[in-house]
N, C-alpha and C positions, 0 to 999 in steps of 0.2 A: 407769307414769310415761312409758313410750314413746309413749303417745297425745299427751302434751305435747311431748316432747323432739323426736319425729320431725317434726312440722309446722314447728318452728322452724328445724330444719336445712334443711329444704325451702324456707323463706323466704330463706335465705341465697342460694340460687340466682337468685332474683329480686329481688336488692337494687337493680337500676337502677330498678325500678318503685316509686317513692316511695309513692304513694297505694296501690298494692296490698299493700305491705309494712304499712302504716299499717292497712288493712282486715283483713289477716292477724293483725296483733298483737292487735287488739280481739277478733277470733274466738277466738284461743287464751285471752285474758283471760275470755270468756264460757265456754268449755269448762272452765276451772278453777274458775270461780265455781260451776257447777253441780254440782260433786263435793263440795259441803259437806253432802250428806245422810247421810254415815256416822256413826254413832254408837258405833263401837267403837275400840279403841286405836290399831291400826295398819292402814292400807289401801293399795292400789296397790303391794303389795310385789312384788318380783321384781327380778333383775339387781343384787341388794345395795342396791336402792333401796326406799324406803317412805315414808309420810307418817303421822304423827299429827297432833294439832290444831295443834300450835305450827308445825310444819313447813308445814302446810297454809296457815295463815294468812300465814306470810312469803312462800311461794311466790306466793300469790296478790297480795300487796303489790308483790313483784319484778315480775310480769308487768304489772301495772296501771301501774306507774311507768314501765317501758320503753316501753309503749304511750303514756303522756303525753309521753315524752321526742321521740318521733317526730312529735308534733303540735307540741310547743313549739320543736323545732329546724328550723322552716320555712326560716329563712334560710339554712341550709346546701344546702336543696334549690334555692332560688331562685338563689344564687350558683355553684350546681354545684361547690362545695367538697369534692371527693371524696366524693360523697354515697353511692356503693356501699359504699365502705370504711367510711363511718361507720356505715351500718346493719348490715353485718357484725361491726363492734366491738361495737356495742351488744347484737347477738343473741347473739354469742359469750360477752359478759359476762353476759348472762341465762341462758345454759346452764350456765355454771359455777357461777351462784347457785343455780339449780335442783338442780345436783348436790350442792352444799354442803348446802342445806336438807333434802334427802331422803336423804342418805347414812345407811347403817346400820352403817357401819364408820367407826371413828376415824381410820384412815389415809386412806381415801378422802375422808373430811370434811377432813382436813388438806390434802391435795393440791388439792382443788378451792377450798378457802378461800384458799390462796397463788395458785392460778391466777387467781383474780378480780382480783388486783393487776395483772396484766398489761394486759388490754383498759381498766382504769381508767388506767393510765399513759399508754397510747397516745392515750386521749381527751384527757388533760391537755396532753400534748406535741404532739399533732397538730392539735388545733382550739381551743387555748388562746388567750388575747389577747395578753398581754405576754411580753417576754423572760424574765421571772422565773419563767416555767412551769417551765423546766428545774430550777431550784433547787427549787421546789415539789415537782416529781415525784420528785427524789432524794431529799428530806426524807421524802416518803410511802414510798417503796421501802425505804429503809434503816431507818426506824423500824419498818416492819412486818416486815422479813426479820429484823433483828437480834433482835427479841424473839420471833419464830416459831421460831427453830432449838432453844432449849430446849425448847419443846413437842413437837417431833419426837423428840428424845431421850428426853423422859419417856413418850411414847407407846410406844416401843421396849422401855422398861424394864417398862411396865404390860404389854405383851405377852408379855416373858419371865417375868413373875410369874404371869400368869393363863392364858397359852395362847390368848387370844383378845382380838380388838380389836372385837368387835360391841358396839354401845352398849346398855347395860342387862345385858349378859350376865355380865360380869367382876364379882368381888366388890369391895367399897370397900376402899380402902387403909387398913390399920390403922395406928395411930400408932407410929411406929418412931423417936421421938426427933427430933433435929434433921434427920436425913437425909429423913424424910417431910415435914417443913415445908419444907425446901429444894426438894423434888419438887413439892410443892403450889404454891410460888410460882412455879416455873419453868413449870408447866403453865398457869396462868391469866393470866400476864402478857402473852401474845400477844393474849388477849382484852381486856384491859384497855386496852391501846395501840389497838386496833381500835375499842373503844367510843366515844370514847377517854375515860379517866378522868383527872381534874385531875392535872396534872403530866406526863402522857404525851401531851397534847393539842397540842403545838406544830406538828405537821404538818398539823393539820386547817385552821386559818383560811388556811394558805398555800395548800394544796391547793384550797379552795373558791374563794378570790379569784382564782387563776389559771385555773381550770378553765373551760371552756365550760358553757353552760347544761345540757348533758346530763350532763357530768361532776359539776356541783354537785347536780343532781337525784338522780342515781344514789347519789352519796356520802351525801347527807343522807337520802334516802328509804330506801335498802337496805343499802349497806355497812357503816354504823354499827351496823345490827341484827345483823350477823355477829358482833360482840363479844357482845352480850347473848344471842344464841341459842346461841353457843359455850359461854359460861358456864354456862347451863341444861343443856347436854349433859355438860360435863366435871366439874362440881361433884358430880354423883353419884358419882364416884369418891372424893371427899375430903369425905365428910359429917361425919366426927368432927373432922377437922383444921380444916375451915372454921369450926366453931363457936369455936375460939380466936382465929381472925383477923377474924371479923365485925366487931367494934367498929372495928377499924383502917379498913376499906373504908367504913364507914357514916360515921365522922368525917371521912375524907378527902373524902368525896363532898359531906357537907353544906357544910363549911368551904369547899372548892374551888367549889362552886356559887355560895356566896355572893361569893366573891372574883372569879369570873368574871362574875357579874352587875354588879359594879362596873366590870369591864373594858368590859362593853357599854355602860355609860352614858358612856363616854369616846370611843366609837368614831366615826370620821368617814366610814367605809367602809361602804355598804349591805350588800354580801355578808359583809363581815367581822363584822358586827353579827350577822347571821343564823346565820353559822358559829359564833360564840362562844355564841350562845343553844342551838345544838344540845348544846354540852357540859354547860350547865346542865340541860337535860332529861334527858341521858343518865346525870347523876350521880344522878338520883331512880331511874332504872331499875336502876342497880348496886346501890343500897341494897335495892330490892325482891328482886332476884335473892340477894343475899347473906344476907339475914334468914332464908330457908329457910321462908316460911309460904306456904300455899296463896293467900291473898289478895295477898301480895306477888308472887307468880309471875304471877297472872292480871293484876294492875295493870300489872307490867312489859311484859307482852306488848301490853295496850291501849295503853299509853303509846307503845311502840315503833310501833305502827300508826299512831297519832294524829299523832305527831312526824314519821313518814315522809311522810305526806300534807301536813301543814300546812308544814312546813320547805320541802318541794320545791314547794309554791304559792308561797311568799314568794320563793324563788330565781326561780321564774318571772316574778314581777313586778319584782324587781330587774334582771332581764335585759331586760324589755320597756323599762324607763325607760334602761338602758344603751345599748340599740339607737337610741333617739331622740336622747338627749343625749350620748353617748359618754363619759359618766362616771358613776363609781358614788359620787361624794362628795356628802355632804348638804349641802355649801356650795353647789354647782352645783344639784342636785335639790331646791330648795326650792319650796314654792307649787305643787305638781304639781296640785292641784285646779283650778288656772286653765288648765292645758294639758290635762290628761286627766281631766276631771270624772267620766266614767263609771268609770274606773280606781279612783276614789276609794272606791267601794263595795267593790270587791274587796280593796283595801288594808285597809279596815276589817274586813270579814269574817274574813280571814286573819289579821290582828293580833290581834282579839278570841280567836280559836281558839288563837292561840300562847299568850296569857295564860291559857289554860283557863277559858273561859266557857262556860256551857251553850248548847246541848245537845252540845258537841264531845266526841269520845273522849278527848281531853286531860284534860277535867275528870274524867271517870269514872276514868280510869288514875291522875290525881293523888290523888283522894279515896282511892281503895284503897290507894295507897302511903302517903299521910299516915297513915291508920289503922293500917296495918301497922307504920310506924316508932314510932307512939305507943304501941302495945300492946307494942312491943319495949323501948322506953325512953321515960318521961314526960319526960326532959330535952330531948329532941330537939325540943320544942315551940319552943324559941327560936330554933333554926337554921332549922326548916320555915318559921315565920311570917317571918323576914328574907328566906329564899329565894323566898318566895311574894310577897312585897311587891316585891322587887328585879325579880323576873321581870316583874310588871306595869309596873314603872317604865321598864325599857328598852324594853319593846313600846311603851308609850305615848310614850316619847321617839322612837323610830323612825317611829311613825305620824304624830306632830304635826309632826315636824321635815321630814318629806318632803312631807306634803300641805299644811300651812299656812305663812304667812310670805310676804315679798316674794319673787316669783320672781327668777331670776338675770337680769340686763339683757341678756345675749347671746342668749338664747332668744327667738324670736318665735312660732312656732308648731310643732305637729307633730301627727301622727295620734293620736287619743285611743285608739283600740283596734281592732283587726281581729276578725271573727267567730270565727277559728281561735283567737285568744288568749283571747276569752271562753270559748269552748268548754274549753280546757285547764284554765283557773281554775275553772270550773264543776265540772269532773269531779275536781279535786282537793277542792274544797269539800263537794260533795254526799255522798260517802261518809264524809267526816270527820265529818259532822253528823247523818247519817241512820243510820249503823251502830249508833248508841246505842239504837235502837229494837228490833234484834235483838241485845242484848248477850250473851244467853245463849250465842251461838256463840263470842265473843270471851273468855268466862269460862272455857274450857278445861274 
């Protein structure tokens, strides 16, 4: 792991060289991507760090998204808006994410999981757009902290009972009546908030809308995946108890996903719509993780990767429009095909990937999750069909409302797109649609 961590720490020293750091981040991405030749359970072990397949996929996604953030945040470099501090914050966040995904110890996992909150908060408060960013940052901080404290207590109790906090080493918790059920709920609620599950999702749209492009990309691309990854790691302790509560999480996820889809259909803010669509996607991931089947686990990981790339690309597009029109409202940003004709293709490509069209990873993940849920219970076909239909509806609503129609009268002309913007969008779209050719890597 040190061969990935040390170069990143070295990059922080050269944070004034924007292009040099961009090149360095893509070099680290390449270094991580060529580590996929292992075919055994755990590798790169040492210093209480190590990777298995799920950790590896998540670390590769994190490094790739942070590399794309440095391409997409070119405006910060042009304006000289504390650019060295911006680079250091992003690299520090990536460092915490890599430590989280590669921790072999529950306590180290918890510490780095919580530490990733600080750079995210700095990004929102430091480079956000509106004064409401302070409220959004406080929402995110207190939601995450309040529900994470029970997790810390439960980890200490687990250590007291097992004598070890090494992941996979301790024995599963046996059913002790009401006490073990309360223990189970207090352990997983931190990850349900981070995912975010329906009813714990209120911090997400606020954080997304007020965050700069870097904050939105890292939130959608990686930080939501911390919740899913944490559940995969923690539910091994509560295998018996989870079977009793499985129906509750699946029901909440399906009903909540349909309800949030209806909310997406009445949004007038671009970023808000994309943020709410993340909650819908993550509800499917939660179902896959909770059902405890092999296909459910693989489908959840694939959908997390697909959603990370697709949602991050859509936030990029929304930011490009915002930089030109200084508005995120659909009422202002109508008829964009007249102004930015070449961007219309990228809106289309990323929108159809968002509604899980072939050959995107989203389709593969959703097919696996739908089959998993139907083998678990046939009655879920009603909820799943409604969820799929309305997911396509709000994506179509977003695309047609932004691209077609009569454009706003106060807009005269604007730059259709720069090469660096097309590069950023291509690097989101290409892995999203071509990794399906080697899906055996993602099938764990």
